[in-house]
Residue, then its C-alpha position, 0 to 999 in steps of 0.5 A: m499499499n505504501q507503494d502506491i501511494l509513493s506511485y501517486i505521489m510521484n505521478h501527480a507532480g504537475s509542472l506549467s507551463l510558461q505561457e500558463i504561468l504568465v497568464n496566471f501572474i497578469a490575473a492576479i496583478a487585475v485582481g490584485g489592483v481592484i483590490f487595491l482601489s477597493y481598499r482605497f475607496s473603503h477607507s479614508g483618513a487615518l485608517y488608510s495605510g498605503k503601505f498595508n495596501v500595496s501589501l494586500w497585492m503583493l499579497t495576491l502575487v505571492t499566493t499566486l505564486v505558492m499556487c503556481v510552485i505546488g500545483n499538483n504535487i501533493a507532497l510538495s504541498l503538505g512541505m509548504v503547509g509544513a513550513l507555512s505553520i512556524v511562520r507567526f505575524r504580530t502586525a497588528v489588525k488596524d481595521a476589522r475590515d484589512t482582516a477580510y481584505i487579508f482572506w480576500a487577497v489570499a483567496a484571490g491568489i488561490c485562484c488565479g494560480i489554480s487558473d480558476f479565472m472566472i471564480a476570481v473574476l465573479g467574487s473579486a466583483v461580487i466583493f467588490l460592490l460590497m466594499l462600495a456599498l458597505g465600506n464606509i459604514q463607521g461603528n457608533n462613536r463614544y465619547l469622553l467628558i472629562v471635567r477637572g475641578s477642585t474638589s469643592a465643586g465635585e457635588k456641583i459639577e455631578q449635579t449639572v453633568q447628569e442633569v444637562y444629559g438627563g441622568k444618563a451620562r455613565l461615570c466612568v472614572k472619579n479621580s481625588a486628590r488632596e485640593s482637586v478632582e478629575y471626572i470621565y463621562e462615557l457618553s454615547q452619540k445619539l445622547l450627544q445629538r440630543t443635547e447639542d444646543v446646550n454647552i457643557s462647557e459654559r454650564l460647567f465654567q459657571l460653576g467656578n473652580v473648573e478647571t478644565v472642561d474636554l470632550v474626546s471622541q473615542n473612535d478608530e483613528i484613535t484608538s488605532 
């Protein structure tokens, strides 16, 4: 039985011609360009990384190269899996959507490497349209209201904040010192929109003994 398995492995070590390899890489370059454009259109501001976008294009070509090398060689494919299993990537994903783009690039490279251009084109077209339609959707931003003042004004600060936001401001942190106090409240975007006609900074400064009032947006561009 072992001889049959060895014979099967040796007889299924196919190789691609030069023309087939060139066609596979041309297709990978084209599909990689679509991925490049999709990432560029769906990301903006600090979320967009030009180097990562180029890496997606290169990842499509590298995956195509690996598939061309493996071909139908089962022994080589098993060895490749074993070699790649020891690789560890430590690069932090900046945006959750980046993971989808990585898998898209790998899948497109596999399709091009095995000359299955129909799946590569149709799949990439569908994903491209979905990314254009849904790529700019942003999560609900959270806001932090940070108030610093003297200890004597602490009770008035708490009352004013809860009065302005109808008791829906969530106190996350309260730092107390001998002569000063700091409050950090978490506010939702909807809560801020309902109270946008109220100047919270002015209301707090009118209390006296309030040093600073800061409003910080907790979005992906800051926390990444």
